[in-house]
C-alpha positions in Angstrom: 225.8 -21.1 -53.2 228.6 -21.0 -50.1 231.9 -19.4 -50.5 234.5 -21.9 -50.6 236.1 -21.6 -46.8 239.4 -23.1 -47.6 239.6 -20.8 -50.7 242.9 -18.4 -51.4 242.3 -14.8 -51.6 241.3 -13.7 -55.3 243.3 -11.0 -56.7 241.6 -7.3 -57.0 238.8 -6.9 -59.2 237.5 -10.4 -59.7 240.6 -11.0 -62.3 242.8 -13.9 -63.1 245.1 -15.5 -61.3 246.9 -16.8 -64.3 250.5 -15.8 -62.4 251.1 -15.1 -58.8 251.7 -11.8 -59.3 249.9 -10.8 -62.6 251.0 -7.5 -64.0 249.0 -4.5 -63.2 248.4 -3.9 -66.9 247.6 -8.0 -67.1 244.9 -6.9 -64.3 243.6 -4.1 -65.9 243.3 -5.7 -69.6 240.8 -8.8 -67.9 238.9 -6.6 -65.9 238.3 -4.3 -68.6 237.7 -7.3 -71.0 235.0 -8.8 -68.6 233.2 -5.9 -68.6 232.9 -5.4 -72.0 232.1 -9.0 -72.9 229.2 -9.1 -70.1 227.4 -5.7 -71.0 228.5 -5.6 -74.7 224.7 -5.9 -76.2 223.4 -3.6 -73.1 223.7 -0.7 -75.4 224.3 -1.3 -78.7 221.2 -2.1 -79.7 220.9 1.4 -79.7 222.8 2.1 -82.5 220.1 -0.1 -84.6 216.9 1.4 -83.1 215.9 3.0 -86.0 216.0 -0.2 -87.9 214.2 -2.0 -84.8 211.3 1.1 -85.1 210.8 0.2 -88.3 210.9 -3.6 -88.1 208.5 -3.5 -85.5 206.2 -0.8 -86.8 206.5 1.5 -83.3 206.9 5.0 -82.2 210.5 5.9 -81.1 209.7 6.6 -77.2 208.1 2.5 -77.3 210.9 1.2 -78.8 213.2 2.9 -76.9 211.7 1.9 -74.0 211.7 -1.7 -75.1 215.3 -1.7 -75.6 216.3 0.0 -72.4 213.7 -2.6 -70.6 216.8 -4.3 -69.5 217.9 -1.4 -66.9 214.6 -2.8 -65.3 216.1 -6.3 -64.8 219.6 -4.6 -63.7 217.8 -2.6 -61.3 216.7 -5.6 -59.8 219.2 -8.0 -59.7 221.9 -5.2 -58.6 219.9 -5.1 -55.6 219.3 -8.4 -55.0 222.4 -9.8 -55.8 224.0 -7.4 -53.8 221.6 -8.0 -50.2 222.7 -11.8 -51.0 226.3 -11.2 -52.2 228.1 -12.7 -49.0 226.8 -16.3 -50.2 227.3 -16.3 -53.3 230.7 -17.5 -54.8 231.9 -14.8 -57.1 233.5 -16.9 -59.8 230.3 -19.6 -60.1 227.6 -16.7 -60.0 229.5 -14.7 -62.4 230.1 -17.4 -65.0 226.6 -18.8 -64.3 225.0 -15.2 -65.4 227.2 -15.3 -68.7 226.3 -18.5 -69.8 222.4 -17.4 -69.0 222.6 -14.4 -70.4 223.6 -16.1 -74.0 220.1 -17.4 -73.7 217.6 -14.3 -73.9 220.3 -13.0 -76.2 219.8 -15.4 -78.6 216.0 -15.5 -78.7 215.9 -11.8 -79.6 216.8 -13.0 -82.8 213.3 -14.5 -83.5 211.2 -12.3 -81.3 207.9 -11.8 -83.0 206.7 -8.6 -81.2 207.5 -5.8 -79.2 206.3 -7.3 -75.8 208.2 -10.9 -76.7 211.3 -8.2 -77.5 211.1 -5.7 -74.0 210.5 -9.0 -72.1 213.6 -10.4 -73.2 215.6 -7.7 -72.6 214.7 -7.4 -69.2 215.9 -10.9 -68.1 219.0 -9.9 -70.0 219.4 -7.2 -67.6 218.9 -9.6 -64.6 222.1 -12.0 -66.1 224.1 -9.0 -67.1 223.6 -7.3 -63.2 224.2 -10.2 -61.6 227.9 -10.2 -63.1 228.0 -6.5 -62.9 227.4 -6.3 -59.3 229.2 -9.6 -58.3 232.4 -8.2 -59.7 232.0 -4.2 -58.2 230.9 -5.8 -55.3 234.3 -8.0 -55.4 236.0 -4.6 -56.1 235.2 -3.0 -53.4 236.5 -5.5 -51.2 239.5 -7.1 -52.4 240.9 -3.4 -53.5 243.1 -1.4 -51.2 242.1 2.1 -50.7 245.1 2.9 -53.1 243.8 0.6 -56.0 240.0 0.7 -56.2 239.7 3.8 -57.8 242.3 2.5 -60.6 240.4 -1.2 -60.7 237.2 0.5 -60.7 238.3 2.8 -63.9 239.4 -0.1 -65.8 236.1 -2.3 -65.4 234.0 1.2 -66.5 237.0 1.5 -69.1 235.7 -2.1 -70.1 232.0 -0.9 -70.1 233.0 2.8 -72.5 234.9 0.1 -74.7 231.8 -2.2 -75.1 230.0 1.1 -76.2 231.5 1.6 -78.6 232.5 -1.8 -80.0 229.0 -3.2 -79.7 227.6 -0.4 -81.4 229.6 -0.7 -84.5 229.1 -4.6 -84.4 225.6 -3.9 -84.3 225.4 -1.6 -86.9 228.0 -3.5 -89.6 226.3 -6.5 -88.7 222.5 -5.7 -89.2 223.7 -3.6 -92.9 224.9 -6.3 -93.6 223.1 -9.8 -92.3 219.7 -8.7 -90.9 218.7 -8.0 -87.3 218.6 -11.7 -86.2 222.6 -12.1 -87.1 223.4 -9.7 -84.8 221.8 -10.8 -81.7 223.2 -14.3 -82.5 226.7 -12.7 -82.6 226.4 -10.7 -79.3 224.8 -14.5 -77.9 227.9 -15.8 -78.7 230.1 -12.8 -77.2 228.3 -13.5 -73.7 230.0 -17.0 -73.8 233.1 -15.7 -74.7 232.7 -13.7 -71.5 231.9 -17.2 -69.6 234.6 -18.8 -70.8 237.4 -15.9 -70.2 235.6 -16.2 -66.6 236.2 -20.0 -66.4 239.4 -19.7 -67.4 240.6 -16.6 -65.0 238.9 -16.4 -61.7 240.5 -19.2 -59.8 239.2 -18.7 -56.1 237.6 -16.3 -53.8 238.3 -16.0 -49.7 234.9 -15.2 -47.5 234.6 -11.8 -46.8 233.6 -11.2 -43.4 231.9 -7.4 -43.8 229.6 -7.8 -40.5 228.9 -9.6 -37.1 227.6 -13.2 -38.1 223.9 -13.2 -38.1 223.8 -9.4 -39.6 220.3 -8.8 -41.0 221.2 -7.5 -44.9 218.3 -5.3 -44.8 219.7 -3.6 -41.5 222.6 -3.1 -43.7 220.7 -1.5 -46.5 218.7 0.3 -44.0 222.2 1.3 -43.0 223.2 2.9 -46.3 220.5 4.7 -46.8 221.2 6.6 -43.8 224.5 7.7 -45.0 223.8 11.3 -46.3 227.0 10.4 -48.7 225.9 7.3 -49.6 222.2 8.5 -50.7 223.9 11.1 -52.5 226.2 8.9 -54.3 223.1 7.0 -55.4 221.1 9.5 -56.5 224.1 11.0 -58.6 224.3 7.3 -60.2 220.1 8.0 -61.2 221.1 10.8 -62.6 224.2 9.5 -64.7 222.4 7.1 -66.8 219.1 9.2 -67.0 221.5 11.8 -68.7 223.5 8.9 -71.2 220.5 7.3 -71.7 218.6 10.3 -72.8 221.1 11.5 -74.9 222.7 8.2 -76.5 219.0 6.5 -77.0 217.4 9.6 -79.0 220.3 11.2 -81.0 220.4 8.4 -83.0 216.7 9.5 -84.6 218.0 13.2 -84.7 221.1 11.5 -86.9 218.9 9.6 -89.2 216.7 12.7 -90.2 217.4 15.6 -91.9 219.1 17.7 -92.0 221.8 15.3 -90.9 220.4 11.8 -92.8 222.7 9.3 -92.3 222.7 5.7 -93.3 222.8 2.7 -91.0 226.2 1.7 -91.5 227.5 5.6 -90.6 225.3 5.6 -88.0 227.7 2.7 -86.5 231.0 4.4 -87.2 229.5 7.8 -85.7 230.0 5.7 -81.9 233.8 6.3 -82.3 232.6 9.8 -80.1 233.5 7.3 -77.5 236.8 6.6 -78.0 238.0 9.4 -76.3 236.2 8.2 -72.9 238.6 4.9 -73.2 241.2 6.8 -72.4 240.1 9.5 -70.3 238.2 7.1 -67.7 241.1 4.9 -66.9 242.3 8.4 -65.4 238.9 8.9 -62.9 241.1 7.0 -60.6 243.9 8.8 -60.1 242.6 12.2 -60.5 239.6 11.6 -57.6 242.5 10.7 -55.4 244.8 14.1 -56.5 241.7 16.3 -56.5 238.7 14.7 -54.4 236.0 12.8 -55.4 233.5 16.3 -55.3 235.9 18.2 -57.6 236.2 15.4 -59.8 232.5 14.5 -60.3 231.8 18.6 -60.6 234.2 18.8 -63.7 232.9 15.5 -65.0 229.1 16.7 -64.7 230.1 20.7 -65.9 232.3 18.8 -68.9 229.2 16.8 -70.0 226.3 19.7 -69.7 228.9 21.4 -72.1 228.1 19.5 -74.6 224.4 19.7 -74.7 223.9 23.2 -76.8 225.7 21.1 -79.5 223.7 18.3 -79.7 221.0 21.1 -80.9 223.3 21.8 -84.1 222.5 20.9 -87.9 226.0 20.5 -88.6 227.1 17.3 -88.0 230.7 18.0 -86.5 228.9 19.8 -84.0 226.3 17.4 -82.9 229.3 15.2 -82.3 231.2 17.0 -80.5 228.6 17.4 -78.6 228.2 13.7 -78.1 232.3 13.6 -77.2 231.8 16.0 -74.3 228.7 14.0 -72.9 230.5 10.7 -73.1 233.9 11.8 -71.3 231.5 13.7 -68.8 229.5 11.1 -67.7 231.9 7.8 -67.9 234.2 10.1 -65.5 231.3 10.9 -63.5 230.5 7.1 -63.1 234.0 5.6 -62.5 234.7 8.4 -59.6 231.2 7.7 -58.3 231.4 4.0 -58.3 235.3 4.2 -56.7 233.4 6.6 -53.6 231.2 3.9 -52.9 233.3 1.5 -52.7 235.8 3.9 -50.0 232.5 5.4 -48.1 230.7 2.1 -47.0 233.1 0.9 -44.6 231.4 -2.8 -44.4 228.5 -4.6 -46.1 230.3 -3.1 -49.6 228.2 -5.9 -51.7 225.0 -4.0 -50.3 226.4 -0.7 -51.3 227.3 -2.0 -54.9 224.2 -3.5 -55.6 222.2 -0.4 -53.7 224.3 2.1 -56.2 223.8 0.0 -59.6 219.7 -0.6 -59.0 219.5 3.2 -59.0 221.9 3.8 -61.1 220.1 1.4 -64.0 216.5 2.6 -62.5 218.1 6.2 -63.8 218.0 4.8 -66.9 214.6 3.2 -67.5 213.3 6.9 -66.0 215.7 8.3 -68.8 214.0 6.5 -71.5 210.1 6.5 -70.5 210.4 10.2 -69.7 212.3 11.5 -71.8 211.3 9.4 -74.3 208.1 10.8 -73.8 209.4 14.3 -74.5 210.8 13.4 -77.7 207.8 12.1 -79.0 205.5 14.9 -77.7 207.6 17.8 -77.9 211.2 17.3 -80.2 214.3 17.1 -79.4 215.3 20.4 -77.8 212.9 19.4 -75.2 214.6 16.1 -74.2 218.2 18.1 -74.3 216.5 20.4 -71.7 215.5 17.2 -69.6 219.2 15.8 -69.9 220.2 19.5 -68.5 217.9 19.1 -65.9 219.5 15.8 -64.5 222.9 17.1 -65.0 221.7 19.7 -62.7 220.9 17.7 -60.0 223.8 15.3 -60.0 226.0 18.5 -59.2 223.7 19.6 -56.6 223.7 16.2 -55.0 227.9 16.0 -55.4 227.8 19.0 -52.1 226.2 16.0 -49.9 230.6 14.2 -49.9 232.3 15.0 -47.3 235.9 13.4 -48.2 
């Protein structure tokens, strides 16, 4: 799918060209809504982990890995799409990805066993990441340095909203209608995302990032030789490692004594993401004002400060800890994502794909390694593993030179 050479340049962030001069608010809304409908089912399934564990009769670690197996597909697709993004029409690629995403999402409603469930989650990840990576690549290509931070922050904010609203929807639907209807509803949301893309993305200009004939593999190797980008890739790995570890396995803590929350109450708990909807939008301006290193250090420190609260036997303390971890990790993610777009002076699609691949592999590693810690050693050991990941991220930030 080659990009149309005659097409007019698209507005930043793979957004609507509904008018010739869309307002900043309209642009941010379309960016955020596109992100929301792309990844709404990515973490929503975490809110119904206890119900899925009972349904399939498996351990928390096994179910946690199956639910987060979408990160396998996301890591692979992010890298592949990043490498070949110069040849992919943005509009067609995002549209097709969202339409295809509805297929495995709907099939999850009738998945007979854990292996089938896991395979379908991997397929979901392939489709989600294709749309996600193409959009982020376009952000890095089309946004000016001044606009990039805000555009990336708007996209990550849509991701934050999907974490909150997706979990609420999943908990409510499963509690009232059962597991099957949950996945059918999310398939409909995926198709709604395709409709949004169809009516808002009009045209994309071909981006010339390197010399004709440049090998994408050479560009990939060049990015990995860049110490600043290597550090950013590692930080992305650590961020999702910590996030997945926290918000996958805390579900089992919340439904067990002494907290003993019900399914619907468990969904309401995820209003802990509400502050992140506001704070993540500030990541771009804050990074510009204070610098990326200081911004990420502060965000990681904030997330780490919430970890001791997760070990409390009091619900208010646990919820406060979840708020701090969410705000800190999302803020750091938005800052690092914007940094990658600036640090890669050319072949930004490949840089974005590499970052997302590392980011999602971090999520996979978090679900696998921390799941084993949770099953074998308990929640305290799992939280210690999360703290280690955040500590490594803080060390990697020192490699940034702005």
